[in-house]
N, CA and C atoms as a LAMMPS dump frame, in Angstrom:
ITEM: TIMESTEP
0
ITEM: NUMBER OF ATOMS
672
ITEM: BOX BOUNDS ff ff ff
-5.0000000000000000e+02 5.0000000000000000e+02
-5.0000000000000000e+02 5.0000000000000000e+02
-5.0000000000000000e+02 5.0000000000000000e+02
ITEM: ATOMS id mol type element x y z
1 1 1 N 68.273 -223.725 52.205
2 1 2 C 68.432 -224.809 51.221
3 1 3 C 70.048 -225.032 50.905
4 2 1 N 70.439 -226.127 50.919
5 2 2 C 71.859 -226.37 50.609
6 2 3 C 72.018 -227.183 49.476
7 3 1 N 72.907 -226.762 48.515
8 3 2 C 73.084 -227.37 47.245
9 3 3 C 74.48 -227.922 47.135
10 4 1 N 74.618 -229.267 46.82
11 4 2 C 75.724 -229.885 46.581
12 4 3 C 76.439 -229.373 45.273
13 5 1 N 77.896 -229.504 45.368
14 5 2 C 78.786 -229.118 44.099
15 5 3 C 78.059 -229.723 43.022
16 6 1 N 78.2 -229.143 41.824
17 6 2 C 77.583 -229.706 40.502
18 6 3 C 78.686 -230.684 39.945
19 7 1 N 78.42 -232.045 40.138
20 7 2 C 79.567 -233.154 39.826
21 7 3 C 78.609 -233.868 38.915
22 8 1 N 79.54 -234.681 37.978
23 8 2 C 78.949 -235.544 36.943
24 8 3 C 79.561 -236.772 36.862
25 9 1 N 78.912 -237.716 36.976
26 9 2 C 79.488 -239.235 37.09
27 9 3 C 79.421 -239.878 35.714
28 10 1 N 80.731 -240.519 35.378
29 10 2 C 80.81 -241.106 34.102
30 10 3 C 80.252 -242.606 34.32
31 11 1 N 79.117 -243.055 33.489
32 11 2 C 78.63 -244.326 33.808
33 11 3 C 79.482 -245.435 33.16
34 12 1 N 80.619 -245.191 32.488
35 12 2 C 81.599 -246.096 32.018
36 12 3 C 82.572 -246.766 33.183
37 13 1 N 83.167 -245.61 33.717
38 13 2 C 84.417 -245.927 34.764
39 13 3 C 83.986 -245.476 36.117
40 14 1 N 82.735 -244.782 36.292
41 14 2 C 82.232 -244.427 37.588
42 14 3 C 83.161 -243.249 38.131
43 15 1 N 84.091 -242.618 37.475
44 15 2 C 84.567 -241.386 38.113
45 15 3 C 83.878 -240.23 38.032
46 16 1 N 84.232 -239.352 38.831
47 16 2 C 83.302 -238.076 39.109
48 16 3 C 84.206 -236.746 38.475
49 17 1 N 83.522 -235.943 37.68
50 17 2 C 84.051 -234.96 37.307
51 17 3 C 83.23 -233.746 37.259
52 18 1 N 83.691 -232.408 37.122
53 18 2 C 83.028 -231.144 36.802
54 18 3 C 82.168 -231.139 35.635
55 19 1 N 81.306 -230.334 35.476
56 19 2 C 80.491 -230.37 34.163
57 19 3 C 81.464 -229.976 32.948
58 20 1 N 82.441 -229.152 33.18
59 20 2 C 83.29 -228.998 31.974
60 20 3 C 84.177 -230.03 31.663
61 21 1 N 84.876 -230.702 32.854
62 21 2 C 85.96 -231.591 32.474
63 21 3 C 85.254 -233.05 32.03
64 22 1 N 84.037 -233.19 32.266
65 22 2 C 83.424 -234.493 31.758
66 22 3 C 83.258 -234.532 30.397
67 23 1 N 83.191 -233.519 29.55
68 23 2 C 83.173 -233.494 28.222
69 23 3 C 84.373 -234.093 27.55
70 24 1 N 85.546 -233.616 28.168
71 24 2 C 86.849 -234.185 27.758
72 24 3 C 87.163 -235.485 27.978
73 25 1 N 86.487 -235.862 29.301
74 25 2 C 86.817 -237.294 29.9
75 25 3 C 85.977 -238.234 28.883
76 26 1 N 84.76 -237.974 28.506
77 26 2 C 84.163 -238.951 27.714
78 26 3 C 84.773 -239.174 26.514
79 27 1 N 85.552 -238.157 25.891
80 27 2 C 86.325 -238.556 24.675
81 27 3 C 87.439 -239.474 24.92
82 28 1 N 87.954 -239.55 26.014
83 28 2 C 89.17 -240.37 26.353
84 28 3 C 88.99 -241.3 27.407
85 29 1 N 87.833 -241.464 27.93
86 29 2 C 87.441 -242.552 28.864
87 29 3 C 87.94 -243.977 28.385
88 30 1 N 88.959 -244.755 28.908
89 30 2 C 89.537 -245.831 28.545
90 30 3 C 88.423 -246.965 28.512
91 31 1 N 87.464 -246.897 29.489
92 31 2 C 86.562 -248.09 29.391
93 31 3 C 85.563 -247.853 28.364
94 32 1 N 85.28 -246.689 27.961
95 32 2 C 84.336 -246.457 26.877
96 32 3 C 85.068 -246.902 25.535
97 33 1 N 86.27 -246.445 25.425
98 33 2 C 87.142 -246.735 24.312
99 33 3 C 87.053 -248.339 24.076
100 34 1 N 87.406 -249.03 25.151
101 34 2 C 87.417 -250.433 24.968
102 34 3 C 86.253 -251.031 24.582
103 35 1 N 85.117 -250.453 25.076
104 35 2 C 83.795 -251.077 24.588
105 35 3 C 83.423 -250.645 23.3
106 36 1 N 83.768 -249.558 22.675
107 36 2 C 83.328 -249.086 21.327
108 36 3 C 84.233 -249.818 20.31
109 37 1 N 83.668 -250.699 19.614
110 37 2 C 84.479 -251.367 18.507
111 37 3 C 84.417 -250.757 17.196
112 38 1 N 85.293 -250.776 16.421
113 38 2 C 85.291 -250.058 15.163
114 38 3 C 84.26 -250.514 14.226
115 39 1 N 83.808 -249.674 13.403
116 39 2 C 82.552 -249.876 12.52
117 39 3 C 82.004 -248.62 11.754
118 40 1 N 81.158 -248.804 11.076
119 40 2 C 80.736 -247.622 10.129
120 40 3 C 79.296 -246.895 10.669
121 41 1 N 78.749 -247.462 11.633
122 41 2 C 77.495 -246.899 12.245
123 41 3 C 77.744 -245.484 12.884
124 42 1 N 76.929 -244.407 12.519
125 42 2 C 77.23 -242.994 13.053
126 42 3 C 76.525 -242.901 14.443
127 43 1 N 77.305 -242.249 15.188
128 43 2 C 76.765 -241.933 16.675
129 43 3 C 76.934 -240.435 16.969
130 44 1 N 76.035 -239.959 17.723
131 44 2 C 76.127 -238.623 18.084
132 44 3 C 76.286 -238.504 19.667
133 45 1 N 77.098 -237.677 20.087
134 45 2 C 77.31 -237.344 21.594
135 45 3 C 76.445 -235.965 21.876
136 46 1 N 75.39 -236.323 22.556
137 46 2 C 74.406 -235.212 22.882
138 46 3 C 74.524 -234.739 24.25
139 47 1 N 74.639 -233.403 24.458
140 47 2 C 74.543 -232.992 25.867
141 47 3 C 73.106 -232.428 26.082
142 48 1 N 72.47 -232.698 27.241
143 48 2 C 71.244 -232.308 27.61
144 48 3 C 71.231 -231.633 28.975
145 49 1 N 70.655 -230.42 28.953
146 49 2 C 70.843 -229.723 30.21
147 49 3 C 69.392 -228.832 30.652
148 50 1 N 69.064 -228.777 31.59
149 50 2 C 67.929 -227.993 31.963
150 50 3 C 68.004 -226.403 31.525
151 51 1 N 67.024 -226.024 30.804
152 51 2 C 67.104 -224.714 30.138
153 51 3 C 67.347 -223.591 31.19
154 52 1 N 66.544 -223.756 32.326
155 52 2 C 66.528 -222.885 33.33
156 52 3 C 67.65 -223.367 34.63
157 53 1 N 67.8 -224.705 34.67
158 53 2 C 68.216 -225.096 35.723
159 53 3 C 69.439 -225.961 34.92
160 54 1 N 70.465 -225.345 34.513
161 54 2 C 71.623 -225.961 33.839
162 54 3 C 72.446 -226.889 34.764
163 55 1 N 72.143 -226.956 36.113
164 55 2 C 72.921 -227.992 36.852
165 55 3 C 72.812 -229.27 36.517
166 56 1 N 71.372 -229.432 36.123
167 56 2 C 71.06 -230.909 35.676
168 56 3 C 71.35 -231.095 34.228
169 57 1 N 72.283 -232.216 34.084
170 57 2 C 72.778 -232.481 32.789
171 57 3 C 72.811 -233.959 32.593
172 58 1 N 72.783 -234.397 31.319
173 58 2 C 73.034 -235.826 30.874
174 58 3 C 73.871 -235.637 29.696
175 59 1 N 74.651 -236.734 29.259
176 59 2 C 75.308 -236.879 28.165
177 59 3 C 74.833 -238.302 27.479
178 60 1 N 74.425 -238.244 26.106
179 60 2 C 73.976 -239.393 25.631
180 60 3 C 74.729 -239.717 24.415
181 61 1 N 74.816 -241.07 24.283
182 61 2 C 75.602 -241.446 23.127
183 61 3 C 74.584 -242.291 22.18
184 62 1 N 74.068 -241.586 20.951
185 62 2 C 72.868 -242.051 20.322
186 62 3 C 73.252 -242.374 18.845
187 63 1 N 72.607 -243.535 18.41
188 63 2 C 72.739 -243.899 16.928
189 63 3 C 72.146 -242.83 15.99
190 64 1 N 72.754 -242.488 14.893
191 64 2 C 72.067 -241.671 13.916
192 64 3 C 70.832 -242.133 13.348
193 65 1 N 70.601 -243.557 13.496
194 65 2 C 69.308 -244.305 13.027
195 65 3 C 68.249 -244.233 14.092
196 66 1 N 68.52 -243.622 15.173
197 66 2 C 67.447 -243.431 16.308
198 66 3 C 66.551 -242.282 15.671
199 67 1 N 65.268 -242.235 16.287
200 67 2 C 64.475 -241.231 15.991
201 67 3 C 64.251 -240.261 17.124
202 68 1 N 63.857 -238.953 16.833
203 68 2 C 63.536 -238.112 17.854
204 68 3 C 62.524 -238.545 18.938
205 69 1 N 61.687 -239.526 18.36
206 69 2 C 60.704 -240.133 19.287
207 69 3 C 61.272 -240.968 20.337
208 70 1 N 62.554 -241.618 20.029
209 70 2 C 63.138 -242.493 20.845
210 70 3 C 63.842 -241.489 21.97
211 71 1 N 64.383 -240.43 21.532
212 71 2 C 64.912 -239.485 22.626
213 71 3 C 63.874 -238.982 23.455
214 72 1 N 62.774 -238.382 23.016
215 72 2 C 61.557 -238.21 23.675
216 72 3 C 61.128 -239.238 24.693
217 73 1 N 61.039 -240.308 24.387
218 73 2 C 60.645 -241.554 25.46
219 73 3 C 61.704 -241.559 26.488
220 74 1 N 63.127 -241.474 26.148
221 74 2 C 64.182 -241.587 26.942
222 74 3 C 63.96 -240.486 28.05
223 75 1 N 63.86 -239.093 27.539
224 75 2 C 63.663 -238.091 28.542
225 75 3 C 62.499 -238.084 29.461
226 76 1 N 61.464 -238.652 28.889
227 76 2 C 60.31 -238.769 29.538
228 76 3 C 60.594 -239.806 30.698
229 77 1 N 61.096 -241.028 30.374
230 77 2 C 61.438 -242.045 31.526
231 77 3 C 62.369 -241.53 32.518
232 78 1 N 63.431 -240.781 32.168
233 78 2 C 64.594 -240.358 33.134
234 78 3 C 64.136 -239.012 33.882
235 79 1 N 63.424 -238.216 33.072
236 79 2 C 63.411 -236.804 33.614
237 79 3 C 61.978 -236.13 33.691
238 80 1 N 61.151 -236.544 32.784
239 80 2 C 59.881 -235.77 32.756
240 80 3 C 58.661 -236.313 33.055
241 81 1 N 58.348 -237.586 32.605
242 81 2 C 56.992 -238.112 32.64
243 81 3 C 56.152 -238.104 34.006
244 82 1 N 54.876 -237.456 33.906
245 82 2 C 54.192 -237.505 35.024
246 82 3 C 52.635 -237.763 34.645
247 83 1 N 52.172 -237.083 33.633
248 83 2 C 50.706 -237.121 33.364
249 83 3 C 50.435 -237.395 31.903
250 84 1 N 51.447 -237.96 31.144
251 84 2 C 51.281 -238.192 29.747
252 84 3 C 51.074 -236.831 28.904
253 85 1 N 51.807 -235.878 29.274
254 85 2 C 51.712 -234.511 28.488
255 85 3 C 52.274 -234.595 27.201
256 86 1 N 51.883 -233.695 26.298
257 86 2 C 52.524 -233.439 25.081
258 86 3 C 53.977 -233.028 25.208
259 87 1 N 54.803 -233.217 24.172
260 87 2 C 56.211 -232.619 24.089
261 87 3 C 56.47 -232.152 22.605
262 88 1 N 57.574 -231.581 22.513
263 88 2 C 58.037 -231.21 21.308
264 88 3 C 59.61 -230.884 21.208
265 89 1 N 60.146 -231.047 20.166
266 89 2 C 61.661 -230.696 19.94
267 89 3 C 61.356 -229.442 18.864
268 90 1 N 62.289 -228.391 19.097
269 90 2 C 62.401 -227.256 18.12
270 90 3 C 63.856 -227.224 17.736
271 91 1 N 63.819 -227.543 16.39
272 91 2 C 65.159 -227.5 15.667
273 91 3 C 65.176 -226.514 14.5
274 92 1 N 65.859 -225.476 14.798
275 92 2 C 65.732 -224.293 13.895
276 92 3 C 64.424 -223.78 13.759
277 93 1 N 63.791 -223.63 12.641
278 93 2 C 62.438 -223.094 12.612
279 93 3 C 61.502 -224.249 12.578
280 94 1 N 61.832 -225.541 12.633
281 94 2 C 61 -226.564 12.601
282 94 3 C 60.579 -227.169 14.002
283 95 1 N 59.216 -227.596 14.143
284 95 2 C 58.743 -228.14 15.397
285 95 3 C 58.469 -229.567 15.113
286 96 1 N 58.827 -230.45 15.951
287 96 2 C 58.594 -231.868 15.938
288 96 3 C 57.73 -232.369 17.048
289 97 1 N 56.618 -232.621 16.842
290 97 2 C 55.652 -232.788 17.902
291 97 3 C 55.366 -234.185 18.233
292 98 1 N 55.05 -234.578 19.626
293 98 2 C 54.837 -235.833 20.005
294 98 3 C 53.446 -236.468 19.552
295 99 1 N 52.567 -235.481 19.112
296 99 2 C 51.276 -236.049 18.584
297 99 3 C 50.865 -234.816 17.546
298 100 1 N 51.468 -234.711 16.249
299 100 2 C 51.245 -233.622 15.353
300 100 3 C 49.822 -233.741 14.958
301 101 1 N 49.101 -234.827 14.953
302 101 2 C 47.788 -234.979 14.36
303 101 3 C 46.622 -234.47 15.364
304 102 1 N 46.957 -234.131 16.787
305 102 2 C 45.941 -233.926 17.622
306 102 3 C 45.386 -232.528 17.432
307 103 1 N 46.103 -231.556 16.923
308 103 2 C 45.504 -230.268 16.581
309 103 3 C 45.887 -229.946 14.988
310 104 1 N 44.935 -230.292 14.174
311 104 2 C 45.144 -230.162 12.738
312 104 3 C 45.356 -228.733 12.274
313 105 1 N 45.076 -227.664 13.198
314 105 2 C 45.245 -226.321 12.858
315 105 3 C 46.698 -225.964 12.968
316 106 1 N 47.522 -226.819 13.574
317 106 2 C 49.043 -226.644 13.607
318 106 3 C 49.699 -227.578 12.757
319 107 1 N 49.185 -227.47 11.485
320 107 2 C 49.808 -228.547 10.476
321 107 3 C 51.073 -228.44 9.901
322 108 1 N 51.763 -227.422 10.545
323 108 2 C 53.292 -227.024 10.236
324 108 3 C 54.045 -228.048 11.138
325 109 1 N 53.53 -228.519 12.214
326 109 2 C 54.351 -229.363 13.155
327 109 3 C 54.678 -230.701 12.536
328 110 1 N 55.692 -231.22 12.796
329 110 2 C 56.192 -232.446 12.021
330 110 3 C 56.202 -233.692 13.069
331 111 1 N 56.095 -234.821 12.707
332 111 2 C 56.439 -235.854 13.533
333 111 3 C 57.646 -236.284 14.22
334 112 1 N 57.791 -236.591 15.309
335 112 2 C 58.904 -237.086 15.841
336 112 3 C 59.721 -238.4 15.334
337 113 1 N 58.928 -239.109 14.306
338 113 2 C 59.592 -240.371 13.935
339 113 3 C 60.654 -240.157 12.982
340 114 1 N 61.153 -238.921 12.895
341 114 2 C 62.142 -238.593 11.85
342 114 3 C 63.578 -239.094 12.465
343 115 1 N 64.342 -239.562 11.624
344 115 2 C 65.585 -240.166 12.226
345 115 3 C 66.778 -239.003 12.417
346 116 1 N 67.442 -239.269 13.34
347 116 2 C 68.432 -238.084 13.833
348 116 3 C 69.341 -237.757 12.619
349 117 1 N 69.89 -238.651 11.826
350 117 2 C 70.736 -238.509 10.666
351 117 3 C 69.965 -237.372 9.782
352 118 1 N 68.836 -237.282 9.719
353 118 2 C 68.089 -236.466 8.832
354 118 3 C 67.976 -235.009 9.336
355 119 1 N 68.242 -234.754 10.662
356 119 2 C 67.932 -233.459 11.185
357 119 3 C 68.981 -232.904 12.023
358 120 1 N 70.068 -233.724 12.45
359 120 2 C 70.951 -233.361 13.473
360 120 3 C 72.46 -233.13 12.624
361 121 1 N 73.373 -232.228 13.18
362 121 2 C 74.716 -232.074 12.719
363 121 3 C 75.497 -231.673 13.83
364 122 1 N 76.86 -231.887 13.739
365 122 2 C 77.712 -231.586 14.732
366 122 3 C 77.702 -229.916 15.079
367 123 1 N 77.586 -229.637 16.466
368 123 2 C 77.561 -228.45 16.822
369 123 3 C 76.164 -227.823 16.952
370 124 1 N 75.066 -228.643 16.586
371 124 2 C 73.725 -228.024 16.434
372 124 3 C 73.268 -227.817 17.854
373 125 1 N 72.477 -226.74 18.246
374 125 2 C 71.858 -226.788 19.472
375 125 3 C 70.418 -226.496 19.287
376 126 1 N 69.483 -227.23 19.953
377 126 2 C 68.098 -227.356 19.667
378 126 3 C 67.473 -227.47 21.042
379 127 1 N 66.155 -227.442 21.176
380 127 2 C 65.349 -227.326 22.356
381 127 3 C 64.27 -228.334 22.24
382 128 1 N 63.972 -228.656 23.678
383 128 2 C 62.911 -229.74 23.827
384 128 3 C 61.842 -229.179 25.022
385 129 1 N 60.617 -229.508 24.82
386 129 2 C 59.772 -229.027 25.936
387 129 3 C 58.86 -229.947 26.222
388 130 1 N 58.416 -230.295 27.509
389 130 2 C 57.571 -231.106 28.008
390 130 3 C 56.368 -230.509 28.832
391 131 1 N 55.171 -230.842 28.487
392 131 2 C 54.075 -230.391 29.012
393 131 3 C 53.986 -228.684 28.773
394 132 1 N 52.869 -228.383 27.991
395 132 2 C 52.559 -227.186 27.547
396 132 3 C 51.711 -226.38 28.625
397 133 1 N 51.693 -226.744 29.776
398 133 2 C 50.961 -226.029 30.787
399 133 3 C 51.921 -225.558 31.872
400 134 1 N 52.405 -226.569 32.632
401 134 2 C 53.544 -226.307 33.52
402 134 3 C 54.884 -226.95 32.857
403 135 1 N 55.431 -226.191 31.917
404 135 2 C 56.381 -226.571 31.072
405 135 3 C 57.804 -226.782 31.604
406 136 1 N 58.417 -227.872 31.294
407 136 2 C 59.853 -228.054 31.525
408 136 3 C 60.699 -228.008 30.115
409 137 1 N 61.68 -227.152 30.177
410 137 2 C 62.365 -226.877 29.034
411 137 3 C 63.742 -227.321 29.116
412 138 1 N 64.291 -228.088 28.1
413 138 2 C 65.675 -228.479 28.045
414 138 3 C 66.347 -227.811 26.861
415 139 1 N 67.623 -227.812 26.847
416 139 2 C 68.459 -227.457 25.813
417 139 3 C 69.34 -228.595 25.56
418 140 1 N 69.572 -228.937 24.162
419 140 2 C 70.408 -229.979 23.819
420 140 3 C 71.466 -229.499 22.843
421 141 1 N 72.564 -229.966 22.745
422 141 2 C 73.725 -229.804 21.823
423 141 3 C 74.343 -231.125 21.401
424 142 1 N 74.514 -230.998 20.04
425 142 2 C 75.44 -232.256 19.4
426 142 3 C 76.797 -231.897 19.61
427 143 1 N 77.582 -232.499 20.579
428 143 2 C 79.017 -232.124 20.942
429 143 3 C 79.991 -232.657 19.876
430 144 1 N 79.687 -233.888 19.336
431 144 2 C 80.567 -234.473 18.534
432 144 3 C 79.923 -235.843 17.728
433 145 1 N 80.337 -236.112 16.638
434 145 2 C 79.974 -237.272 15.985
435 145 3 C 81.104 -238.376 15.633
436 146 1 N 80.895 -239.619 15.913
437 146 2 C 81.686 -240.66 15.65
438 146 3 C 81.169 -241.88 15.022
439 147 1 N 81.967 -242.803 14.709
440 147 2 C 81.515 -244.006 14.176
441 147 3 C 81.99 -245.262 15.02
442 148 1 N 81.136 -246.281 14.764
443 148 2 C 81.546 -247.555 15.568
444 148 3 C 80.797 -248.619 15.186
445 149 1 N 80.909 -249.677 15.786
446 149 2 C 80.092 -250.892 15.376
447 149 3 C 78.645 -250.755 15.756
448 150 1 N 77.882 -251.353 14.94
449 150 2 C 76.49 -251.574 15.368
450 150 3 C 76.131 -252.23 16.865
451 151 1 N 75.205 -251.809 17.559
452 151 2 C 74.825 -252.502 18.784
453 151 3 C 73.431 -252.443 18.966
454 152 1 N 73.06 -253.353 20.044
455 152 2 C 71.528 -253.335 20.265
456 152 3 C 71.016 -252.221 20.943
457 153 1 N 71.75 -251.338 21.912
458 153 2 C 71.472 -250.258 22.678
459 153 3 C 71.489 -249.155 21.641
460 154 1 N 70.561 -248.448 21.205
461 154 2 C 70.649 -247.148 20.223
462 154 3 C 70.986 -246.019 20.919
463 155 1 N 70.668 -246.031 22.283
464 155 2 C 70.882 -244.852 23.074
465 155 3 C 71.419 -245.247 24.468
466 156 1 N 72.68 -244.635 24.735
467 156 2 C 73.385 -244.938 25.961
468 156 3 C 73.557 -243.77 26.818
469 157 1 N 73.09 -243.808 28.184
470 157 2 C 73.412 -242.763 29.013
471 157 3 C 74.769 -242.867 29.456
472 158 1 N 75.726 -241.946 28.992
473 158 2 C 77.175 -241.983 29.287
474 158 3 C 77.373 -241.354 30.469
475 159 1 N 76.728 -240.241 31.145
476 159 2 C 77.143 -239.491 32.21
477 159 3 C 75.922 -238.642 32.64
478 160 1 N 75.871 -238.332 33.97
479 160 2 C 74.468 -237.702 34.444
480 160 3 C 75.137 -236.865 35.932
481 161 1 N 74.489 -235.828 35.991
482 161 2 C 74.967 -235.15 37.331
483 161 3 C 74.539 -235.895 38.356
484 162 1 N 75.252 -235.831 39.659
485 162 2 C 74.913 -236.556 40.896
486 162 3 C 73.738 -235.807 41.493
487 163 1 N 72.843 -236.64 42.211
488 163 2 C 71.748 -235.884 42.871
489 163 3 C 72.276 -234.845 43.722
490 164 1 N 71.491 -233.749 43.932
491 164 2 C 71.878 -232.469 44.647
492 164 3 C 71.189 -232.763 46.052
493 165 1 N 71.776 -232.06 47.143
494 165 2 C 71.41 -232.279 48.523
495 165 3 C 70.588 -230.991 48.783
496 166 1 N 69.471 -231.225 49.338
497 166 2 C 68.618 -230.15 49.881
498 166 3 C 68.359 -230.46 51.312
499 167 1 N 68.173 -229.339 52.328
500 167 2 C 67.99 -229.796 53.827
501 167 3 C 66.628 -229.267 54.053
502 168 1 N 66.01 -229.859 55.078
503 168 2 C 64.76 -229.607 55.683
504 168 3 C 64.898 -228.235 56.301
505 169 1 N 63.697 -227.501 56.019
506 169 2 C 63.801 -225.965 56.527
507 169 3 C 63.57 -225.969 58.028
508 170 1 N 63.061 -226.985 58.458
509 170 2 C 62.65 -226.997 59.964
510 170 3 C 63.841 -227.625 60.841
511 171 1 N 64.376 -228.792 60.426
512 171 2 C 65.231 -229.335 61.4
513 171 3 C 66.765 -229.367 60.775
514 172 1 N 66.902 -229.042 59.307
515 172 2 C 68.269 -229.101 58.791
516 172 3 C 68.755 -230.374 58.315
517 173 1 N 67.897 -231.47 58.679
518 173 2 C 68.262 -232.902 58.068
519 173 3 C 68.005 -232.827 56.599
520 174 1 N 68.661 -234.009 55.843
521 174 2 C 68.472 -234.116 54.386
522 174 3 C 66.987 -234.216 54.082
523 175 1 N 66.654 -233.268 53.126
524 175 2 C 65.147 -233.134 52.692
525 175 3 C 64.85 -234.374 51.836
526 176 1 N 63.602 -234.82 51.786
527 176 2 C 63.057 -235.766 50.991
528 176 3 C 61.844 -235.449 50.245
529 177 1 N 61.159 -234.211 50.805
530 177 2 C 60.006 -233.803 50.153
531 177 3 C 60.061 -232.248 50.001
532 178 1 N 59.407 -232.029 48.833
533 178 2 C 59.297 -230.647 48.54
534 178 3 C 57.758 -230.002 48.329
535 179 1 N 57.619 -228.946 48.942
536 179 2 C 56.276 -228.266 48.851
537 179 3 C 56.38 -227.113 47.614
538 180 1 N 55.253 -227.465 46.756
539 180 2 C 55.404 -226.458 45.703
540 180 3 C 54.371 -225.252 45.77
541 181 1 N 53.866 -225.138 46.973
542 181 2 C 52.823 -223.996 47.198
543 181 3 C 53.046 -223.136 48.435
544 182 1 N 53.792 -223.41 49.321
545 182 2 C 53.929 -222.569 50.525
546 182 3 C 54.985 -221.426 50.468
547 183 1 N 55.821 -221.281 49.406
548 183 2 C 56.865 -220.341 49.349
549 183 3 C 56.755 -219.518 48.025
550 184 1 N 56.628 -218.237 48.08
551 184 2 C 56.572 -217.42 46.94
552 184 3 C 57.949 -217.17 46.386
553 185 1 N 58.978 -217.396 47.187
554 185 2 C 60.365 -217.068 46.913
555 185 3 C 61.009 -218.219 46.24
556 186 1 N 60.297 -219.495 46.466
557 186 2 C 61.14 -220.501 46.046
558 186 3 C 60.686 -221.886 46.791
559 187 1 N 60.829 -223.259 46.358
560 187 2 C 60.491 -224.242 46.859
561 187 3 C 60.874 -224.432 48.374
562 188 1 N 60.048 -225.083 49.125
563 188 2 C 60.39 -225.17 50.616
564 188 3 C 60.484 -226.849 50.696
565 189 1 N 61.5 -227.212 51.445
566 189 2 C 62.054 -228.679 51.369
567 189 3 C 61.758 -229.099 52.96
568 190 1 N 61.323 -230.303 53.066
569 190 2 C 61.169 -231.063 54.373
570 190 3 C 61.708 -232.411 54.23
571 191 1 N 62.104 -232.95 55.503
572 191 2 C 62.351 -234.439 55.561
573 191 3 C 60.989 -235.09 55.994
574 192 1 N 61.121 -236.47 56.07
575 192 2 C 59.923 -237.144 56.204
576 192 3 C 59.099 -236.938 57.426
577 193 1 N 59.898 -236.74 58.512
578 193 2 C 59.387 -236.437 60.01
579 193 3 C 58.73 -235.106 59.936
580 194 1 N 59.445 -234.143 59.731
581 194 2 C 58.814 -232.755 59.508
582 194 3 C 57.584 -232.745 58.553
583 195 1 N 57.615 -233.531 57.564
584 195 2 C 56.563 -233.287 56.666
585 195 3 C 55.291 -234.05 57.268
586 196 1 N 55.223 -234.666 58.302
587 196 2 C 54.008 -235.249 58.82
588 196 3 C 53.277 -234.169 59.323
589 197 1 N 53.86 -233.155 60.005
590 197 2 C 53.207 -231.974 60.594
591 197 3 C 53.001 -230.904 59.437
592 198 1 N 53.058 -231.181 58.31
593 198 2 C 52.895 -230.234 57.224
594 198 3 C 51.46 -229.711 57.199
595 199 1 N 51.325 -228.433 57.085
596 199 2 C 49.892 -227.794 57.09
597 199 3 C 49.171 -227.798 55.702
598 200 1 N 49.956 -227.839 54.575
599 200 2 C 49.495 -228.032 53.235
600 200 3 C 48.905 -229.215 52.922
601 201 1 N 47.981 -229.463 51.971
602 201 2 C 47.578 -230.577 51.548
603 201 3 C 48.631 -231.576 50.904
604 202 1 N 48.32 -232.908 51.003
605 202 2 C 49.385 -233.759 50.538
606 202 3 C 49.548 -233.722 48.861
607 203 1 N 48.526 -233.08 48.397
608 203 2 C 48.584 -232.827 46.804
609 203 3 C 49.843 -231.709 46.5
610 204 1 N 50.085 -231.069 47.388
611 204 2 C 51.073 -229.953 47.363
612 204 3 C 52.483 -230.448 47.677
613 205 1 N 52.747 -231.736 47.879
614 205 2 C 54.097 -232.232 48.454
615 205 3 C 54.501 -233.319 47.389
616 206 1 N 55.735 -233.103 46.887
617 206 2 C 56.405 -233.99 46
618 206 3 C 57.639 -234.456 46.348
619 207 1 N 58.143 -235.723 45.866
620 207 2 C 59.342 -236.048 46.476
621 207 3 C 60.566 -235.478 45.775
622 208 1 N 61.723 -235.233 46.591
623 208 2 C 62.944 -234.698 46.057
624 208 3 C 63.584 -235.806 45.084
625 209 1 N 63.806 -235.292 43.836
626 209 2 C 64.197 -236.145 42.841
627 209 3 C 65.408 -235.557 41.96
628 210 1 N 66.265 -236.405 41.254
629 210 2 C 67.333 -235.911 40.522
630 210 3 C 66.761 -235.401 39.11
631 211 1 N 66.054 -234.378 38.997
632 211 2 C 65.579 -233.97 37.762
633 211 3 C 65.044 -232.494 37.622
634 212 1 N 65.275 -231.752 36.575
635 212 2 C 64.949 -230.351 36.359
636 212 3 C 63.371 -230.197 36.622
637 213 1 N 62.65 -231.283 36.538
638 213 2 C 61.067 -231.205 36.647
639 213 3 C 60.64 -231.444 38.251
640 214 1 N 61.703 -231.545 39.029
641 214 2 C 61.274 -231.67 40.52
642 214 3 C 60.317 -230.764 40.828
643 215 1 N 59.156 -231.118 41.674
644 215 2 C 58.297 -230.132 42.241
645 215 3 C 57.421 -229.592 41.078
646 216 1 N 57.24 -230.004 40.062
647 216 2 C 56.305 -229.537 38.977
648 216 3 C 55.261 -230.687 38.618
649 217 1 N 54.018 -230.227 38.545
650 217 2 C 52.772 -230.994 38.191
651 217 3 C 52.758 -232.253 39.216
652 218 1 N 52.661 -233.405 38.828
653 218 2 C 52.639 -234.564 39.633
654 218 3 C 54.01 -235.403 39.47
655 219 1 N 55.088 -234.856 39.144
656 219 2 C 56.399 -235.524 38.785
657 219 3 C 56.925 -236.142 39.969
658 220 1 N 57.145 -237.52 40.025
659 220 2 C 57.565 -238.214 41.305
660 220 3 C 58.853 -238.977 41.043
661 221 1 N 59.686 -238.82 39.87
662 221 2 C 60.849 -239.444 39.666
663 221 3 C 60.983 -240.014 38.452
664 222 1 N 62.038 -240.819 38.05
665 222 2 C 62.309 -241.499 36.784
666 222 3 C 61.672 -242.852 36.894
667 223 1 N 61.112 -243.487 35.837
668 223 2 C 60.686 -244.834 35.854
669 223 3 C 61.933 -245.839 35.871
670 224 1 N 61.585 -246.867 36.676
671 224 2 C 62.765 -247.874 36.9
672 224 3 C 62.584 -248.731 35.793
């Protein structure tokens, strides 16, 4: 398996940076500054990374009036959704559940309908989990807080890691499929041609995608 360098693309100007440099760039990106007009609405810059696969990362610009439910839906659309599983945020000792009424015995869990301004602050680190069977876990951090004019988009994807390259275990060409069954040591990758001679069942093969949930459950990529 061959993995590309961990590089992150700014969605404002299109430039490519390392994971450390991208944070400073987003603060000083000329295109972003030109698009952000003065105002009093509060926005959070939130870093999202895979908990076990930190090479997968996104940077979000989110209105303080947005809810945790909105972030949950965004993460589902971009990185998570496969079979309608439950999800939750863990902020300090509190748990915010995607369906807190489903299991009344866990009445401590709160709803995700809470607004960010009521639960987040600069420097806060918190967790997100999707699917409590084959769980994908993310870590989030509020990098900074800023103000600006109100806008229609309450959540903007500012930057995201570039897709990683994996090679076919048989021929060495770029891989497009991953087997989640045939290797105890790690995932095994195949190109489309070699996958045709694959001995495992089709249910064991999933597409190579740019997400920390690649190769898990039935995840096939982000919603368009």
